[in-house]
C-alpha positions in Angstrom: -53.6 15.2 9.9 -54.8 12.6 7.4 -54.7 13.0 3.7 -58.5 13.2 3.4 -58.7 15.9 6.1 -56.1 17.9 4.3 -57.9 17.6 0.9 -61.2 18.6 2.6 -59.6 21.7 4.1 -57.9 22.7 0.9 -61.2 22.5 -0.9 -62.6 25.0 1.6 -60.0 27.5 0.4 -60.7 26.7 -3.3 -64.4 27.2 -2.7 -63.9 31.0 -2.5 -62.9 31.0 -6.1 -65.6 28.7 -7.4 -66.4 31.1 -10.3 -62.9 30.9 -11.7 -63.1 27.1 -11.1 -66.3 26.8 -13.1 -64.9 29.0 -15.9 -61.8 26.9 -15.9 -63.9 23.7 -16.2 -66.0 25.2 -19.0 -62.8 26.3 -20.9 -61.4 22.8 -20.3 -64.5 21.3 -21.9 -64.3 23.7 -24.9 -60.6 22.8 -25.3 -61.1 19.1 -25.1 -64.3 19.2 -27.3 -62.5 21.1 -30.1 -59.4 18.9 -29.7 -61.5 15.8 -30.1 -63.5 17.3 -33.0 -60.3 17.7 -35.1 -59.8 13.9 -35.5 -63.4 13.6 -36.8 -62.7 16.3 -39.4 -59.4 14.6 -40.3 -61.2 11.3 -40.7 -63.8 12.9 -42.9 -61.1 14.5 -45.1 -59.4 11.1 -45.5 -62.7 9.6 -46.7 -62.9 12.4 -49.4 -59.5 11.2 -50.7 -60.7 8.0 -52.4 -57.8 7.4 -54.7 -55.5 8.9 -57.4 -57.4 11.5 -59.3 -60.5 11.0 -57.1 -60.2 13.7 -54.5 -62.9 16.2 -53.5 -60.6 19.2 -53.1 -63.4 21.6 -52.2 -64.6 19.4 -49.4 -61.1 18.8 -48.1 -60.4 22.6 -48.3 -63.6 23.3 -46.4 -62.7 20.8 -43.7 -59.2 22.3 -43.4 -60.7 25.8 -42.7 -62.8 24.2 -40.0 -59.7 22.6 -38.5 -57.8 25.9 -38.5 -60.7 27.6 -36.8 -60.9 24.9 -34.2 -57.2 25.2 -33.5 -57.4 29.0 -33.1 -60.3 28.8 -30.6 -58.5 26.0 -28.7 -55.4 28.1 -28.3 -57.4 31.0 -26.9 -59.5 28.8 -24.6 -56.4 27.0 -23.3 -54.7 30.4 -22.5 -57.8 31.7 -20.7 -58.0 28.4 -18.7 -54.3 28.8 -17.6 -55.1 32.4 -16.5 -58.0 31.1 -14.3 -55.9 28.2 -12.9 -53.1 30.6 -12.0 -55.6 32.9 -10.4 -57.1 30.1 -8.3 -53.7 28.5 -7.3 -51.9 31.6 -6.2 -54.9 33.1 -4.5 -55.4 29.9 -2.5 -51.7 29.8 -1.6 -51.8 33.5 -0.6 -54.9 32.9 1.6 -53.2 29.9 3.3 -50.0 32.0 3.9 -52.1 34.8 5.3 -53.9 32.5 7.7 -50.6 30.9 8.7 -48.9 34.3 9.4 -52.1 35.5 11.3 -52.0 32.3 13.3 -48.4 32.9 14.2 -49.5 36.2 15.7 -52.1 34.4 17.8 -50.1 31.4 18.8 -49.4 31.0 22.5 -45.8 31.7 23.5 -45.7 28.1 24.6 -45.8 26.9 21.0 -43.1 29.4 19.8 -40.9 28.3 22.7 -41.3 24.6 21.8 -40.7 24.8 18.1 -37.6 26.1 16.2 -38.1 29.3 14.2 -36.6 27.6 11.1 -39.2 24.8 11.2 -42.1 27.3 11.4 -40.6 29.4 8.5 -40.2 26.2 6.4 -43.9 25.5 6.7 -45.0 29.0 5.7 -42.4 29.4 2.9 -41.1 26.1 1.5 -44.1 23.9 2.1 -46.5 26.5 0.7 -44.3 26.8 -2.4 -44.4 23.0 -3.0 -48.1 23.1 -2.5 -48.5 25.8 -5.1 -46.5 23.9 -7.7 -48.6 20.7 -7.2 -51.9 22.6 -7.1 -51.1 24.4 -10.3 -50.2 21.2 -12.1 -53.4 19.7 -10.8 -55.6 22.4 -12.2 -53.6 22.6 -15.4 -53.6 18.9 -16.3 -56.0 17.1 -14.1 -59.3 18.7 -15.3 -58.2 18.6 -18.9 -57.1 15.0 -18.6 -60.3 13.8 -17.0 -62.5 15.6 -19.5 -60.3 14.2 -22.4 -60.8 10.7 -21.1 -64.5 11.0 -20.8 -64.8 12.9 -24.1 -62.7 10.5 -26.1 -64.6 7.5 -24.7 -67.9 9.1 -25.8 -66.6 9.8 -29.3 -65.2 6.3 -29.6 -68.5 4.8 -28.5 -70.3 6.9 -31.1 -67.9 5.5 -33.8 -67.7 1.8 -32.8 -69.0 0.2 -29.7 -67.1 -3.1 -30.0 -63.7 -1.4 -30.4 -64.6 1.1 -27.5 -65.3 -1.9 -25.3 -61.8 -3.1 -25.9 -60.5 0.2 -24.5 -62.8 0.1 -21.5 -61.7 -3.5 -20.5 -58.0 -2.6 -20.5 -58.3 0.8 -18.8 -58.7 -0.4 -15.1 -55.2 -1.9 -15.2 -53.7 1.6 -15.7 -55.9 3.0 -12.9 -54.9 0.2 -10.5 -51.2 0.7 -11.2 -51.4 4.5 -10.6 -53.5 4.1 -7.4 -51.2 1.4 -6.0 -48.1 3.6 -6.3 -49.8 6.9 -5.3 -50.8 5.5 -1.9 -47.2 4.7 -1.1 -45.7 8.0 -2.2 -47.8 10.2 0.2 -46.1 9.1 3.4 -42.7 9.4 1.7 -43.3 12.9 0.6 -44.6 13.8 4.0 -41.4 12.6 5.6 -39.5 14.5 3.0 -41.3 17.7 3.9 -40.7 17.2 7.7 -37.0 16.5 7.1 -36.7 19.6 4.9 -38.2 21.6 7.7 -35.7 20.1 10.2 -32.8 21.0 7.8 -34.1 24.6 7.4 -34.2 25.0 11.2 -30.7 23.7 11.6 -29.3 26.0 8.9 -31.0 29.0 10.4 -29.6 28.1 13.9 -26.1 27.7 12.6 -26.1 30.9 10.6 -27.6 32.9 13.4 -25.0 31.7 15.8 -22.0 31.5 13.5 -19.7 33.5 15.9 -20.4 31.0 18.7 -19.9 28.1 16.4 -16.5 29.3 15.3 -15.5 30.5 18.7 -16.0 27.0 20.2 -14.7 25.1 17.2 -18.1 23.5 16.6 -17.8 23.6 12.8 -16.9 19.9 12.4 -19.8 18.7 14.7 -22.2 21.1 12.9 -21.1 19.6 9.6 -21.6 16.0 10.9 -25.1 17.0 12.1 -25.9 18.6 8.8 -24.6 15.6 6.9 -26.8 13.3 8.9 -30.0 15.4 8.3 -29.0 15.8 4.6 -28.5 12.1 4.3 -32.0 11.4 5.7 -33.4 14.0 3.3 -31.6 12.3 0.4 -32.9 8.8 1.4 -36.6 9.8 1.8 -36.4 12.0 -1.3 -34.9 9.2 -3.3 -37.6 6.8 -2.2 -40.4 9.2 -3.0 -39.0 10.1 -6.4 -38.3 6.4 -7.2 -41.9 5.3 -6.5 -43.3 8.4 -8.3 -41.0 7.9 -11.3 -42.2 4.4 -12.0 -45.9 5.6 -12.2 -45.5 7.1 -15.6 -43.6 4.2 -17.3 -46.1 1.7 -15.8 -49.1 3.6 -17.1 -47.4 4.2 -20.5 -46.9 0.4 -20.8 -50.6 -0.2 -20.1 -51.6 2.6 -22.5 -49.4 1.1 -25.2 -51.4 -2.2 -24.7 -54.6 -0.2 -25.2 -53.4 1.4 -28.4 -52.1 -1.9 -29.8 -55.3 -3.7 -29.0 -57.3 -1.0 -30.8 -55.0 -1.1 -33.8 -55.2 -4.9 -34.2 -58.9 -5.3 -33.4 -59.8 -2.2 -35.5 -57.9 -3.5 -38.5 -59.8 -6.8 -38.5 -63.0 -4.9 -38.0 -62.3 -2.6 -40.9 -61.4 -5.5 -43.2 -64.8 -7.0 -42.4 -66.4 -3.7 -43.3 -67.4 -2.7 -39.8 -65.8 0.8 -40.1 -64.2 2.8 -42.9 -60.5 3.5 -43.0 -61.1 7.1 -42.1 -63.1 6.1 -39.1 -60.3 3.7 -38.0 -57.8 6.5 -38.4 -60.0 8.7 -36.3 -60.4 5.9 -33.7 -56.7 5.4 -33.4 -56.3 9.1 -32.9 -58.8 9.0 -30.2 -57.2 6.0 -28.6 -53.9 7.9 -28.5 -55.6 11.0 -27.0 -57.4 8.7 -24.5 -54.2 7.1 -23.1 -52.2 10.4 -23.0 -54.1 11.8 -20.0 -53.4 8.6 -18.0 -49.7 9.4 -18.3 -50.2 13.0 -17.4 -52.6 12.2 -14.5 -50.2 9.7 -13.0 -47.5 12.4 -12.9 -50.1 14.9 -11.5 -51.3 12.4 -8.8 -47.6 12.0 -7.8 -47.0 15.7 -7.6 -50.4 16.1 -5.8 -49.2 13.6 -3.1 -46.2 15.9 -2.4 -48.4 19.0 -2.5 -51.0 17.5 -0.1 -48.3 16.4 2.3 -46.8 20.0 2.3 -50.3 21.5 2.6 -50.9 19.3 5.6 -47.9 20.7 7.4 -49.1 24.3 6.7 -52.7 23.6 7.7 -51.5 21.8 10.8 -49.9 25.1 11.9 -53.1 27.0 11.0 -55.1 24.4 13.1 -52.9 24.9 16.2 -54.8 26.1 19.2 -54.6 29.9 19.5 -54.0 31.7 22.8 -57.0 32.0 24.9 -59.2 34.8 23.3 -60.3 37.8 25.2 -63.7 37.4 26.7 -66.6 39.2 25.0 -67.0 41.6 28.0 -63.3 42.1 28.3 -62.4 45.6 29.6 -60.4 48.0 27.4 -57.9 49.5 29.9 -57.5 53.1 28.8 -54.8 54.2 31.3 -53.7 52.0 34.3 -53.4 53.7 37.7 -50.2 51.7 38.2 -51.3 49.3 41.0 -50.5 45.7 40.5 -51.7 42.9 42.8 -50.4 39.3 42.5 -52.5 37.0 44.6 -51.5 33.4 45.3 -50.2 32.9 41.7 -49.0 29.5 40.6 -47.6 28.7 37.2 -46.1 25.6 35.6 -44.7 24.9 32.2 -44.3 21.5 30.5 -45.1 19.8 33.9 -42.4 21.8 35.6 -43.5 24.1 38.4 -41.9 27.5 38.0 -43.9 29.8 40.4 -45.8 28.6 43.5 -48.1 30.6 45.8 -46.6 34.0 44.7 -48.0 37.1 46.4 -47.1 40.7 45.9 -48.7 44.1 46.0 -47.2 47.0 44.1 -48.4 50.5 44.7 -48.7 53.1 42.0 -45.4 54.7 41.1 -43.4 52.1 43.0 -40.1 50.8 41.6 -39.8 47.1 42.1 -36.6 45.3 41.5 -36.6 41.5 41.0 -33.3 39.6 41.5 -32.3 36.0 41.9 -30.3 33.3 40.4 -30.8 32.0 36.8 -34.1 30.0 36.5 -35.6 31.4 39.6 -38.7 32.7 37.8 -37.8 36.4 37.1 -38.6 36.3 33.3 -41.6 34.0 33.9 -43.1 36.6 36.2 -42.6 39.3 33.5 -44.3 37.0 31.0 -47.2 36.6 33.3 -47.5 40.3 34.0 -47.7 40.9 30.2 -50.1 38.0 29.8 -47.8 36.1 27.4 -48.8 33.2 29.6 -51.9 32.8 31.7 -51.6 31.8 35.3 -52.6 28.2 36.4 -53.8 29.4 39.7 -54.5 32.7 41.5 -54.8 36.0 39.8 -52.9 39.1 38.7 -54.8 42.4 38.9 -54.0 45.7 37.3 -55.9 48.7 38.5 -58.0 46.3 40.6 -59.1 44.2 37.6 -58.0 40.6 36.8 -55.8 40.9 33.7 -57.8 38.0 32.2 -60.8 40.3 32.1 -58.8 43.0 30.3 -58.0 42.9 26.5 -54.4 41.8 25.8 -53.9 44.8 23.5 -54.9 47.4 26.0 -53.0 45.7 28.8 -49.8 45.7 26.8 -50.3 49.3 25.7 -50.0 50.3 29.3 -46.6 48.6 29.6 -43.3 49.9 28.2 -40.7 47.1 27.8 -37.0 47.2 27.3 -35.6 43.7 27.1 -32.1 42.2 27.1 -32.9 40.8 23.6 -33.4 43.8 21.4 -35.5 43.8 18.2 -35.4 46.4 15.5 -37.2 46.3 12.2 -35.9 47.0 8.7 -36.4 50.7 8.2 -35.0 54.1 9.2 -33.7 54.9 12.7 -36.7 57.4 13.0 -39.2 54.6 12.1 -37.8 52.3 14.8 -37.9 54.9 17.5 -41.5 55.9 16.6 -42.7 52.3 16.3 -45.0 52.7 19.3 -46.1 56.3 18.3 -46.0 56.7 14.6 -47.7 60.1 14.8 -44.9 61.5 17.0 -43.3 64.7 15.8 -39.6 65.1 14.9 -39.0 67.1 18.1 -40.5 64.4 20.2 -38.4 61.7 18.5 -35.2 63.7 18.9 -36.0 64.5 22.6 -36.5 60.7 23.3 -33.3 59.9 21.6 -31.5 62.6 23.7 -33.0 61.2 26.9 -31.8 57.7 26.1 -28.3 59.1 25.1 -28.8 57.7 21.6 -28.8 61.1 19.9 -25.1 61.5 19.7 -24.4 58.2 17.9 -27.4 58.7 15.6 -26.0 62.0 14.4 -22.8 60.2 13.5 -24.7 57.8 11.2 -24.5 58.5 7.4 -28.0 59.9 7.1 -28.7 60.6 10.8 -32.3 59.7 11.7 -32.9 58.8 8.1 -30.3 56.1 8.1 -31.7 52.8 6.9 -30.8 49.8 9.1 -31.2 46.2 8.3 -33.2 43.5 10.1 -32.3 43.2 13.8 -30.2 46.4 13.6 -27.9 45.5 10.8 -24.3 46.8 11.6 -25.2 48.6 14.9 -23.5 47.4 18.0 -25.5 45.6 20.7 -25.3 48.7 22.9 -26.5 51.0 20.1 -29.5 48.7 19.5 -30.3 48.7 23.1 -30.2 52.5 23.2 -32.7 52.7 20.3 -35.1 50.3 22.1 -34.8 52.5 25.2 -35.6 55.6 23.1 -38.6 53.9 21.8 -40.0 53.4 25.3 -39.1 57.0 26.3 -41.1 58.3 23.4 -44.3 56.4 24.5 -44.0 56.8 28.3 -46.7 54.4 29.3 -47.9 54.3 33.0 -46.0 51.1 33.7 -42.5 50.0 32.8 -40.7 46.7 32.5 -36.9 46.8 32.3 -35.5 43.3 31.8 -31.7 43.6 31.9 -32.2 46.8 29.9 -28.6 48.0 30.3 -26.9 44.6 29.9 -25.3 45.6 26.5 -24.2 49.1 27.5 -20.8 50.2 28.8 -20.5 51.3 32.4 -20.2 55.0 31.6 -23.2 55.1 29.4 -25.1 52.9 31.8 -24.7 55.6 34.6 -26.1 58.2 32.2 -29.0 56.0 31.2 -29.8 55.2 34.9 -30.3 58.9 35.4 -32.6 59.0 32.4 -34.4 56.0 33.8 -34.9 57.7 37.1 -36.5 60.6 35.4 -38.6 58.3 33.2 -39.7 56.1 36.2 -40.8 59.1 38.3 -44.5 58.6 39.1 -44.6 55.3 37.0 -44.8 51.8 38.3 -41.6 50.0 37.3 -40.5 46.4 37.3 -36.7 46.0 37.0 -35.1 42.7 36.4 -31.3 42.8 36.8 -28.3 40.7 37.6 -26.0 43.7 38.3 -27.2 44.7 41.8 -25.6 48.1 41.4 -28.3 49.1 39.0 -31.2 48.5 41.4 -30.0 50.0 44.7 -32.4 52.9 44.5 -35.5 50.7 44.0 -38.3 51.2 46.5 -38.5 47.4 47.1 -36.3 44.6 46.0 -37.8 41.1 45.7 -35.3 38.2 46.0 -36.6 35.2 44.2 -35.5 31.6 44.4 -37.2 28.5 43.0 -40.3 30.5 42.0 -40.9 32.0 45.5 -40.1 35.3 47.2 -37.6 34.5 49.9 -36.6 38.1 50.9 -38.2 41.5 50.4 -37.1 45.0 51.3 -34.9 47.9 50.4 -31.3 47.6 49.5 -30.0 48.6 52.9 -32.6 46.4 54.7 -31.6 43.3 52.7 -28.0 43.9 53.3 -28.6 44.2 57.1 -30.5 40.9 57.1 -27.4 39.2 55.9 -29.4 36.6 53.9 -29.4 35.4 50.3 -29.3 38.9 48.9 -26.3 39.7 50.9 -24.6 36.6 49.4 -25.4 37.8 45.9 -24.1 41.3 46.6 -20.9 40.1 48.2 -20.3 37.7 45.3 -20.5 40.5 42.8 -18.1 42.8 44.7 -15.7 40.0 45.8 
């Protein structure tokens, strides 16, 4: 995304708050006008001081009261302007973050799988913060600075055209210097932002897998990798800061030339009687105020380069293609009858074919087990059933309808999922169990916990069902988190179930008890069971043996053993 495109899209967000923007501009004009009016009053007061014993005190005192009033109004206007600028800035950043988070919910699983979580988090949090800082500085100083430049130039022209022309001639040099440096800082700040995201992703990866890092002695390699990223961040940050830091001194030097030129030329002009001493004093004050904004604007422009680079990364996330939306005439599936038909389905990912010409018919209430070696397509099939991915060819039908013609929300409501990777939100145990049915009664929640054999350990927690657990289960064991996830499904009891290594983190004794609960839960419900431990799927109505994305064997446990094929090899390997 180019710099111009980023600016254009940021302006669209700002457009919503145009009233605050207009008010901020008006207040900036008032602030600048009164600030510029004070030197005129000061010059007039000087002209009333003619010499010793020749001072018009009443006039000077009257002017002092006007100056005091102007300062008071300026303070109030400046405060209100800052309030408006804060409102615009943080509202825009809030809207961008809202859109970014909403986009994450709509992103296809393909994007999430191909990007590290830390890198995505960095865009929404760190880059948005950097953008907010730059935008606020822009609103606070840029508008005021530009109006000050135009205002002082107008006042200087009204006092003396010849001296004002001296200022106009020298000014382009300052603009050229600032523009030259600003163009080179944008790419550097963009690289800095990207490297910062890479560093965030790496830190998150290491912290989340610290046990594995320590177990395999990877600490030294991790440190080397971090040092390498950190060094790149240092290098690009240093370059960006170096170029941005020379902007202000360069413009200050040029602005000093402006002030010196005005002083020398104005002195000769005053001697010739072209202007009074008071007017020259007023003009020098204006020259000083005229050059100040150039120093501020140069700093603002530099910060805006960083802000725009960060905004570009956030907006790039927002501009990502969403998952294919539901069609306008998409069916809302109230309650599936449990039948699933997979007709000639093919699916590839990143130019790698995972499933080819896959066919299967599942009757209502049937228990289907899916087994096979790692990478054979088991999890991919589950993702296709839930429509996390859309098929490349063929069709998957639920209740006789192509799932692409059914709304994703209603389709997924008809599935209950228990995955190997558990997820619990920060909240009470009760809230986690009732996630799918917030309106469930206490009795229903307890009954679901008992059915999943989670009730006993929940009662041993400090506050029972009111115990607050942290993100991802906090201090709960992997098995306890799995039991809560199972209880969550048992509370909802949808017409179809997906159990993907659902008992992988549970001890054998508890697993036997849960299998009984599963049998009760699966009665009359279509179930898809993915498992590596073949002992857990022996009672399935049909077992599909997958290899390289294809069904190579199909039948009951006993039938497959008698065939003496690949399933028999898997079974014997586990009991060897």
